[in-house]
C-alpha atoms as a printed R data frame, in Angstrom:
   type eleno elety resid chain resno       x      y      z
1  ATOM     1    CA   UNK     A     1  -0.180  1.053 13.849
2  ATOM     2    CA   UNK     A     2  -1.020  3.775 16.476
3  ATOM     3    CA   UNK     A     3   1.109  6.791 17.643
4  ATOM     4    CA   UNK     A     4   3.033  5.210 20.847
5  ATOM     5    CA   UNK     A     5   4.261  8.802 22.262
6  ATOM     6    CA   UNK     A     6   1.662 10.915 23.729
7  ATOM     7    CA   UNK     A     7   2.330 13.899 25.550
8  ATOM     8    CA   UNK     A     8  -0.977 14.377 26.709
9  ATOM     9    CA   UNK     A     9  -2.108 10.985 28.230
10 ATOM    10    CA   UNK     A    10  -5.955 11.755 27.896
11 ATOM    11    CA   UNK     A    11  -5.400 11.428 24.178
12 ATOM    12    CA   UNK     A    12  -6.424  8.384 22.610
13 ATOM    13    CA   UNK     A    13  -3.761  7.175 20.283
14 ATOM    14    CA   UNK     A    14  -4.145  8.545 16.473
15 ATOM    15    CA   UNK     A    15  -5.308  5.400 14.558
16 ATOM    16    CA   UNK     A    16  -2.569  5.068 11.980
17 ATOM    17    CA   UNK     A    17  -3.163  1.913  9.792
18 ATOM    18    CA   UNK     A    18   0.604  1.866  8.822
19 ATOM    19    CA   UNK     A    19  -0.299  2.477  5.204
20 ATOM    20    CA   UNK     A    20   2.857  4.857  4.558
21 ATOM    21    CA   UNK     A    21   0.919  7.230  2.223
22 ATOM    22    CA   UNK     A    22   1.894  9.988  4.647
23 ATOM    23    CA   UNK     A    23   5.389  9.220  4.405
24 ATOM    24    CA   UNK     A    24   5.363  8.510  0.530
25 ATOM    25    CA   UNK     A    25   3.998 12.159 -0.051
26 ATOM    26    CA   UNK     A    26   6.673 14.102  2.097
27 ATOM    27    CA   UNK     A    27   7.004 16.501 -0.980
28 ATOM    28    CA   UNK     A    28   3.321 17.930 -0.711
29 ATOM    29    CA   UNK     A    29   4.237 20.061  2.398
30 ATOM    30    CA   UNK     A    30   6.776 22.698  2.943
31 ATOM    31    CA   UNK     A    31   7.005 21.099  6.604
32 ATOM    32    CA   UNK     A    32   8.133 17.770  5.653
33 ATOM    33    CA   UNK     A    33  10.036 18.339  1.936
34 ATOM    34    CA   UNK     A    34  13.248 18.437  3.947
35 ATOM    35    CA   UNK     A    35  12.619 14.681  4.340
36 ATOM    36    CA   UNK     A    36  12.084 13.664  0.801
37 ATOM    37    CA   UNK     A    37  14.877 11.220 -0.722
38 ATOM    38    CA   UNK     A    38  14.388 12.981 -4.186
39 ATOM    39    CA   UNK     A    39  10.881 11.010 -5.272
40 ATOM    40    CA   UNK     A    40   8.528 12.432 -2.829
41 ATOM    41    CA   UNK     A    41   9.402  9.590 -0.423
42 ATOM    42    CA   UNK     A    42  10.689 10.112  3.125
43 ATOM    43    CA   UNK     A    43  14.167  8.981  2.938
44 ATOM    44    CA   UNK     A    44  13.631  7.073  6.200
45 ATOM    45    CA   UNK     A    45  10.661  5.099  5.390
46 ATOM    46    CA   UNK     A    46  11.370  1.500  4.516
47 ATOM    47    CA   UNK     A    47   9.069  1.070  1.127
48 ATOM    48    CA   UNK     A    48   8.719 -2.863  1.744
49 ATOM    49    CA   UNK     A    49   7.494 -2.783  5.402
50 ATOM    50    CA   UNK     A    50   5.797  0.733  4.944
51 ATOM    51    CA   UNK     A    51   7.400  1.568  8.309
52 ATOM    52    CA   UNK     A    52   9.783  4.222  9.468
53 ATOM    53    CA   UNK     A    53  13.121  3.154 10.314
54 ATOM    54    CA   UNK     A    54  13.520  5.746 12.802
55 ATOM    55    CA   UNK     A    55  10.230  5.686 14.546
56 ATOM    56    CA   UNK     A    56  11.626  6.287 18.102
57 ATOM    57    CA   UNK     A    57  13.441  9.095 16.567
58 ATOM    58    CA   UNK     A    58  11.058 10.579 13.980
59 ATOM    59    CA   UNK     A    59  10.988 14.163 13.930
60 ATOM    60    CA   UNK     A    60   8.541 16.251 15.358
61 ATOM    61    CA   UNK     A    61   6.633 16.939 12.566
62 ATOM    62    CA   UNK     A    62   5.955 13.314 12.246
63 ATOM    63    CA   UNK     A    63   4.359 13.207 15.978
64 ATOM    64    CA   UNK     A    64   0.688 13.654 15.326
65 ATOM    65    CA   UNK     A    65  -0.280 13.992 19.216
66 ATOM    66    CA   UNK     A    66   2.514 16.340 19.385
67 ATOM    67    CA   UNK     A    67   1.635 18.698 16.569
68 ATOM    68    CA   UNK     A    68  -1.812 18.689 17.626
69 ATOM    69    CA   UNK     A    69  -0.951 19.988 20.859
70 ATOM    70    CA   UNK     A    70   1.397 22.348 19.644
71 ATOM    71    CA   UNK     A    71  -0.614 23.863 16.771
72 ATOM    72    CA   UNK     A    72  -4.281 22.609 16.457
73 ATOM    73    CA   UNK     A    73  -5.525 21.818 20.104
74 ATOM    74    CA   UNK     A    74  -7.106 25.588 20.326
75 ATOM    75    CA   UNK     A    75  -8.857 24.921 16.782
76 ATOM    76    CA   UNK     A    76 -10.165 21.435 17.002
77 ATOM    77    CA   UNK     A    77 -10.952 18.708 19.516
78 ATOM    78    CA   UNK     A    78  -8.733 15.592 19.272
79 ATOM    79    CA   UNK     A    79 -11.279 13.968 17.740
80 ATOM    80    CA   UNK     A    80 -11.669 16.392 15.087
81 ATOM    81    CA   UNK     A    81  -8.282 16.582 14.130
82 ATOM    82    CA   UNK     A    82  -7.828 13.007 14.057
83 ATOM    83    CA   UNK     A    83 -11.134 12.917 11.735
84 ATOM    84    CA   UNK     A    84  -9.512 15.636  9.385
85 ATOM    85    CA   UNK     A    85  -6.177 13.691  9.534
86 ATOM    86    CA   UNK     A    86  -7.830 10.294  8.319
87 ATOM    87    CA   UNK     A    87  -9.967 12.078  5.384
88 ATOM    88    CA   UNK     A    88  -6.718 13.509  4.060
89 ATOM    89    CA   UNK     A    89  -4.728 10.435  4.216
90 ATOM    90    CA   UNK     A    90  -7.748  8.728  2.365
91 ATOM    91    CA   UNK     A    91  -7.092 11.155 -0.350
92 ATOM    92    CA   UNK     A    92  -3.129 10.971 -0.534
93 ATOM    93    CA   UNK     A    93  -2.143  8.706 -3.289
94 ATOM    94    CA   UNK     A    94  -0.138  5.492 -2.741
95 ATOM    95    CA   UNK     A    95   2.946  6.102 -4.299
96 ATOM    96    CA   UNK     A    96   4.736  2.855 -2.838
97 ATOM    97    CA   UNK     A    97   6.043  0.382 -5.607
98 ATOM    98    CA   UNK     A    98   5.085 -3.063 -4.872
99 ATOM    99    CA   UNK     A    99   7.708 -5.613 -5.945
């Protein structure tokens, strides 16, 4: 699922594939730890669909383009930032148990 809300319309949407791994590892970052439901998984993640239950109202930390513009645009191009994030995504463990 591509990020729907971009603050800079010149950016291409982040190519999220909806795997949910970032949301299943919120315990790994100080910035997302408050979203932890107690087992490292975000309390807003529907683990069956792997979708955010509050996507339209999700916290700013979950908005990739916004984080890029606020904190990383001076260091990286959008394409570099996307590549770095995708590489990190690939390394995250898939902690969502399939039923």
